TIDREN-994882 format. One record per residue: residue in three letters; z, x, y negated of N, C-alpha, C in turn. Coordinates in steps of 0.001 Angstrom, whole numbers, plus 500000, padded with zeros to 6 digits. Layout:
BEGIN
AlaZXYZXYZXY
...
// end
This chain:
BEGIN
Arg656360029664798772656031030096800146654860030818800203
Arg653845030478799256652469031066799208652731032585798891
Tyr653712032852797967653937034288797418654651035061798565
Arg655402034304799344655977035057800623654844035499801465
Gln654028034593801634652991035035802642652072036108802082
Glu651706036079800713651164037166800169651704038489800063
Leu653136038393799789653984039384799975653870040225801344
Ser653893039303802603653768039823803681652365040333804097
Glu651361039667803849650109040190804257649551040999803319
Ala649610040801801934648863041848801106649530043083801048
Leu650998043115800954651718044326800565652334044846801947
Gly652346043984803147652824044511804412654358044662804256
Leu654991043899803329656492044004803246657252043195804283
Glu657929043791805256658611043127806327659777044224806475
Pro660611044523805532661486045335805731662742044852806402
Gly663318045796807233664720045761807765665619045867807000
Pro666816045464807327668098045498806255668151046810805621
Pro668023047946806424668288049426805605667417049449804477
Gln666087048792804371665092049017803500665319048045802201
His666191047113802494666350045927801445666708046473800216
Pro667569047299799785667924047743798481666835048586797869
Leu666095049302798610664743050064798180663779049313797742
Val663533048193798581662257047227798311662630046411796930
Arg663810045975796953664428045291795690664130046139794405
Arg664459047373794519664388048274793460662959048555792929
Ile662063048489793983660801048651793748660004047444793123
Leu660485046237793623659984045034793026660530044894791658
Glu661629045368791235662223045227790013661815046462789052
Gln661018047237789811660470048451789097661535049316788304
Asp662453049690789123663571050584788568663044051677787817
Pro663400052086786756662816053246786084663060054490786748
Ala664218054506787613664516055833788281663510056067789319
Leu662714054957789641661747055157790792660387055786790105
Ala660218055646789077658894056122788359658693057580788198
Pro657413057907788497656991059375788366657378059911787025
Ala657467060999786717657720061795785388656546061719784645
Val656486061311783426655396061298782556655178062620782036
Thr654055063046781973653825064501781406652724064347780340
Ala652811065105779376651931065034778292650471065569778686
Pro649441065111778183648203065862778376647948067168778079
Val647447067907778919647338069303778627645801069777778599
Gly645575070738777967644155071233777749643293070342776952
Asp642262070251777716641129069313777047641219067953777805
Ala642282067374778074642361066139778780641661065058777686
Ala640606064383778345639606063402777562640385062263777214
Pro640457061693775877640791060455775724640232059224776379
Arg641229058228776524640665057085777213640890055812776574
Arg640006054959776805640060053477776194641016052873776891
Leu642128052136775994643269051482776567643253050215775701
Pro643739049231776149644008047904775598645201047829774494
Leu644907047231773435645847047221772395646056046032771798
Thr647175045514771445647403044231770684648188044652769334
Val647805044307768296648487044645767063649171043585766198
Val650235043609765832651000042574764997651049043190763609
Ala650524042451762549650715043020761437651702041921760544
Val652729042376760226653693041607759366653749042019757804
Gly653424041036757214653487041099755731654799040500755119
Ile655420041335754156656496040787753591656627040758752101
Gly656845039830751408656556039893749872657681039087749268
Val657698039632748010658971039045747225658147038455746004
Ser658467037336745512658127036826744043659313036426743333
Gly659223036562741904660163036320741317660709037509740464
Asp661492037312739642662223038438738879663393038909739696
Ala663558040234739864664817040781740618664751042232740120
Asp666194042616739930666368043965739823665754044717740778
Leu665393045995740280664730046791741324665440047268742390
Glu666595047611742092667435048030743174667834046675744256
Ala668035045686743574668182044509744422667036044064745407
Tyr665872044359744696664510044013745358664376045186746648
Gly664826046310746221664663047497747308665589046977748546
Arg666692046477748137667744046138749232667188045055750238
Leu666672044024749448666169042890750026664917043168751003
Ile664030043726750561662849044322751411663340045063752513
Ala664202045902752537664723046732753438665455045859754454
Gln666302044926754065666979044000755020665644043267755805
Ala664868042660755190663698041960755699662885042603756634
Arg662615043889756308661912044695757219662601045219758445
Glu663943045543758205664580045728759392664921044560760581
Ala665147043330759867665090042248760592663693041992761237
Ala662663042253760802661327042020761394661102043217762407
Arg661471044413762251661376045485763238662148045018764396
Leu663508044674764305664269044395765623663609043296766171
Ala663065042263765592662439041125766425661155041782767112
Leu660286042600766600659228043010767263659536043867768269
Glu660467044857768211661089045720769303661637044968770459
Arg662281043907770174662744043033771195661849042652772302
His660678042438771874659474042176772750658663043335773055
Gly659074044415772961658386045593773351657319046434772564
Ala657403046002771489656424046661770421656804048110769903
Ser655928048934769753656194050165769175655867049846767731
Val656751050181766656656731049527765368656481050766764414
Gln655650050469763286654996051427762341655199050834761088
His655200051701760134655284050896758545653649050639758520
Ala653614049574757543652178049188757134652083049427755784
Pro650941049629755161650754049505753667651601048484753131
Gly652319048903751839653147047995751280654589047984751928
Ser654976046943751971656397046611752574656124046038753939
Gly655179045928754528654985045415755874655226046210757043
Leu654955045656758069655177046583759555654029046237760347
Leu653808047359761323652766046997762583653589047242763769
Gly653334046150764655653879046246765937652653046416766968
Leu652789047455767710651880047909768528652115047401770013
Phe651348046689770661651726046293772072650598046931772977
Gly650987047968773882649939048576774757650106050084774500
Asp651072050522773479650958051966773072652601052306773291
Pro652788053086774381652025053925775285651487053074776420
Leu652060052066776824651866051624778133651532049967778107
Pro650239049839778257649792048578778216650433047554779294
Arg650584046216778942651215045276779854650207044113779875
Glu649991043479781056649075042257781096649621041255780228
Asp650819040926779839651166039943779157651357040593777690
Asp650770041397777166650911041841775809650333040876774845
Gly649593040017775086649065039039774187650053037970773910
Arg650792037538774903651940036679774742653143037125774185
Arg653582038481774555654429039195773755654238039254772372
Ala653111039428771982652755039895770555652971038502769713
Leu652403037347770317652533036132769700653931035806769477
Arg654704035966770498656011035627770278656783036524769319
Ala656578037815769481657297038727768483656846038382767148
Ala655408037928766854655214037697765337655907036410765000
Arg655863035697765770656857034300765201658157034606765191
Glu658764035378765958660301035736765864660425036539764666
Ala659529037338764165659642038343763186659655037521761746
Ile658786036403761871658728035647760532660012034757760435
Gly660698034430761755661745033725761633662955034669761128
Ala662889035704761587664030036621761196663934037138759512
Val662732037256759247662705037306757746662894036196756844
Glu662623034905757414663146033728756646664540033614756726
Ala665290034175757800666777034047757666667401034952756661
Val666758036048756363667157036925755296666929036205753941
Ala665781035578753902665498034799752750666714033789752446
Gly666848033077753324668061032077753205669291032612752875
Glu669586033903753299670864034270753160671006035072751833
Ser669786035826751301670008036667750095669053036341749087
Ala667912035892749361666737035682748480667247034525747281
Gln667900033650747877668276032461746842669322032812745949
Arg670255033670746495671425034124745448670772035105744414
Leu669662035594744726669026036537743928667886035964743003
Gly667597034578743140666858033793742559665288034235742732
Val664911034731743822663579035047744286662877034471745573
Val661786034559745847661078033973746993660927035074747859
Leu661524035263749173660992036127750032660100035424751156
Glu659002035941751435658035035346752349657605036368753440
Ala657189035575754469656504036754755541655271035987756079
Arg654518036765756645653189036097757395652809037192758306
Ala652031036848759384651606037817760242650288037476760740
Gly649496038431761221648374038540761815648313039358763300
Val647645038748764183647633039373765624646114039529765996
Ala645909040697766463644531040975767031644557041967768135
Ser643772041789768933643534042570770272642254043246770565
Gly642170044499771030640959045257771296641210046467772269
Glu640638047275771871640810048650772525641179049672771685
Thr641802050719771905642073051954771270641566052965771935
Phe640924054104771182640415055090771714640655056373770679
Ala641283057451771149641652058639770245642444058157769380
Gly643360057166769430644336056708768226643564055763767444
Glu642206055224767427641767054422766495641394053314767181
Ser641557051925766411641125050860767019640948049750765873
Pro639806049066766006639369047962765296640337046931765173
Ala641265046901766160642162045690766232643058045678765011
Leu643350047204764505644271047321763428643986046604762240
Glu642475046886761851642055046176760695641972044653760687
Arg641602044298761951641622042806762064642991042023761956
Ala643832042755762326645294042272762292645661042240760880
Leu645407043246760215645766043179758710644979042242757955
Arg643779042141758369643018040846757619643501039484757787
Leu643806039410759105644331038149759517645573037637758780
Gln646429038863758813647871038696758121647564038433756584
Ser646585038903755980646253038676754379645971037421754102
Glu645240036679755422644616035322755213645725034205755480
Ala646708034605756114647791033506756874648540033159755538
Pro648829031927755737649783031192754732651134031932754957
Ala651942031616753901653489032199754063654034031282755285
Gly654819032173756222655404031644757284654502031175758515
Asp653284031669758513652282031437759588652055032606760359
Val651369032573761490650731033453762186649352033263762507
Arg648296034035762298647037033806762660646698034966763724
Ala645947034491764759645388035267765941643832035386765979
Asp643460036425766654641981036448766848641874035632768116
Ala640489035518768591640218034775769813640607035797771046
Ser640538037210770683640860037743771911642369037827772283
Thr643334037870771508644669037576771538644919036097772153
Glu644373035187771810644425033832772336644078033821773712
Ala643055034594774015642649034687775454643557035333776319
Leu644151036474775886645114037248776549646390036451776828
Ala646844035680775840647952034952775936648110033659776828
Arg646705033363777325646660032363778480647125032760779757
Gly647739031966780363648351032349781856647104032894782837
Arg647659033715783645646761034449784634647274034231786168
Glu646314034025787003646855033827788329647454035212788895
Leu648440035114789906648883036353790561647803036993791147
Arg647859038276790770646864039483791494647895040303792104
Leu647433040707793471648085041807794130647123043085794179
Asp645863043000793704645235044279793771645259045428792600
Arg646310045012791727646535045959790651648109046271790675
Pro648292047294790105649764047767789982650546046577789108
Leu651796046707789211652619045578788657653415045971787463
Ala652851047115786955653622047585785815653455046816784670
Gly654614046199783894654431045281782904654178043877783167
Arg653968043566784425653580042177784829655054041432785063
Gly655766041050784026657129040601784431657163039325784957
Glu656390038291784724656576037027785418656012037337786660
Glu654873037771787007654559038058788575655491038730789329
Arg655898039617788596657053040544789478658206039766789803
Glu658482038769788875659908037957789116659601037063790204
Arg658336036457790377657794035740791542658025036489792828
Leu657502037614792665657611038453794009658953038733794403
Val659715039066793432661044039316793748661949038080794492
Glu661654036806793869662004035580794319661732035459795754
Ala660359035750796120659632035380797326660548036540798418
Tyr660605037772797959661360038717798848662741038381799085
Glu663492038037798143664886037438798291665040036343799405
Glu664007035251799279663928034198800299663833034586801522
Thr662801035759801662662423036395802989663644036967803609
Val664570037659802638665595038296803289666726037407803610
Arg667023036213802948667849035356803223667518034454804520
Asp666262034393804758665828033617806070665961034499807165
Gly665896035744806898666234036852807971667398036973808533
Arg668468036692807504669962036703807912670349035409808467
Ser669543034352808397670184033019808922669728032960810270
// end
């Protein structure tokens, strides 16, 4: 009920039946309603933007045929990539056989910290699944570890990248290590109506529920 009141008072949403479909699309952030994104032109100044980086390290120990080793690494990397992308990461190759998952590139979300931690754990689980299926058959040990760091990026550079790689190298096999900034981001936040809702999935869902309850009450 509190969110219904905020929806009405802060946003002024008391739509009549003809507006119900449009308001629902707005609350659900229908991509078709988003303005077209244009590339910067001329001397557009770079901006500081929040960024959370997941560094996933994948390693194989034991004697394995070079071709079999390559296939195993490729399978593990693909499994980790899919896990990262499921949570909204932009994925890049890291030094060696690892991957980098960038949260906040190109669009920062308020829940990037939580997304990143969930993605890191799921990526490790995905690699471990590959290890159970293939590594034992080849007589090798396949391991994964992850580091997660948050900060700002400016002109394509961010100290969070180096911190994530360092944390990943320090993590034991099968574990995720995160810096204090990421842990702080991952903690829950109160509903804010003074900023755009882009990327704030949980809060958007609560507003959608409040809106639908208001519509049901109006019909009864």
